[in-house]
N, C-alpha and C positions, 0 to 999 in steps of 0.2 A: 343195632347201633346205628345211625343217622351222620350227617354230614363228609364231608370229603374229608375233613380231619382228623385224622387215626385216634382213639385213644391209645393210652399205653398199653392196655392188655391186648391189642391185638399182635403186640411184637413176643407175647408168652402164647398167644394162640398158633400161630404161624411152628413154630418153634413146637411146642407140643404135640400137634396135630400132627405133623412129621414123625415126632418119637414117636407116637402110639399107632399109627401107619403103619411103620416100618416093623416092631413088635410085633402088631399082629399080622404082620407078613401081606398086606394090602398094598395093589396098587394105586395110584389116584383114582384112575376108574373103577373099581371097584366101591374103593371107601365111596364117592360119590355116589354110586349107584344104590350101596347098602342103605343112604344118610336122605336119597333123594333130593340131592341141590346136582350143581354142573360140573363137572371137569375141571370145568375154568374156574367155578369158584374154588375148590380144592385146592389145585395151581396157585392163586392167586394169594390165597388162603398164607399157606406152606412160604410165600415169597413174601409178606409184610403187607401186599398191596390192597387185600382184599376188603369190603364193608360187608357184614354177616348179620344178621339180624339174633335176638337173641335164642328165640326160636331153632334158628338153623345150629345155632352151637349145641341145642341140645341134640338137637338131630343127627350131629356128628358126631358128640358122647355117646349117643345111644349105638350108633353105629360102629363106633372102637371099643365099645364095654365099658367105655369110664364114666365118670360126672362129670357136668360141667364146669363145676368147679377145678377138676384137673386142668381142661383145657383151655380157662383162661389164667387161671394161679401164677405167678413165676413159679419154674420147677422145683427151686429149693421153699418156697413158701410154706408157712405152718397154715393148715386151713382156718386155725384161730383168728389169724392177723391176715387177711389178704389184701383189704384197700383198694382194691383196683378198680377204676374208671370201665362201667360196661356199657355205658348209653348216654348220648349227650342229646337234647331236646333241641327244638328251634333256636329259641331264647336262650342266649349263653349262661345264664347260670343255672338253668335245667341241665341235669347229671342224676347219673344211677352209679353211687359208689356200693361195689360188693367188698362188704366189710369180713365177711367171716361165714364158716361153713359149718354145720356137726352133722355128724350121721343122723340118719331116720332111718324109716325104710330103705330109702335108698340113700337123701342127704337133707340136707334143710339151711339155707342160707341166710345168712342177713344183710340186709341192704340199708343206706343210707338214702333216702330218696331227697332230690331238691328240685320244686316245681315252680316257676317265674308263672307269673299271670298270665294268660290264655296261651300257657304249652300243653299237652295232654300226653297220651303214651298209652298208645293202644297195642292191645294186647291178642296173641294168637290163644287158640286151647291149649290146655296142654291135656297129656293125657288123663284118662280118670282118676282117681286117689290122691290129686296131687291139692294143695292147697294154700293160699294164703293170707295171711293173718300182717294187719295195715294197724299201726299205731302213727296219729299225727301228732305233733310235736309245736307246732308252728303254721298258723295261716289253719285254710282249709282246703280238704280237694273234693270231686266228685268221685265216689267210682259209680261207671256206668255196668252196670251186668245185661242181659237178656230180659234177664224178668223186671227191670228198673234201676232206677240209680238211687244212690245214698249220700248225700253230704255227712262229710266230717267234718268237724272242727279241733283244734290243738283239746286234746285230752282223751278223744274219742279213737274208738278202735272199731275193728271189723272183721270176720275171718268168713271166708268165703270159697270154694274149690272153682278153681281155673280149668275146669274142663269147661270151659264156654268161653266166649266173647266177652271182651270185658278191656275198660278203661281208665284210667285216672285221667283227673281234668282237672286242671287249675282255673274256676271261673270268677275268682275273685280280684281284687285291685293289688292284692298283698303275695309274696313268695309262701310260699308250704315247703314245710319241710316233714318226712315222715317215714317212719323206719317201716321196713317190708320183708316179714320173714316168708320165704316160699320152702316149703313140706313137700318130699317126695317121696 
């Protein structure tokens, strides 16, 4: 997640991290060590003041033995209807909304993304075995991977493993909208 303005999802992250950490009987230091993040980040997250990447949230979830969705969703929200903003780009209209999640080997997540012209999302590699499915509904995006780039236009789709560096970029002059399904 970028920007100093915190999306509403962080309100749930702090509460959920504290709740799951307490259940796991972990100190903030022990959780930070397990997740490979700083203790200060854990403290600030629990206070609702930290900004953390999507990958950082994945690491916290793994360290707590829960899913990404368990951390970002409202405690009572059904996974079929999450609808939480989890990422904002540099342009005001660029946003990723986690819509839903269903079980998979670990889980599957359905996202609605909007990228304004000139904006991009740079991802860190996921664990081996994770994949993404993309479907562009408006405009076009460029998916940059280690082995090259693929331009997708409205109606196009792409499935690829995410155990590599990758990015989404809107290199066009119009807004792009696409669905992203993360399967782990």
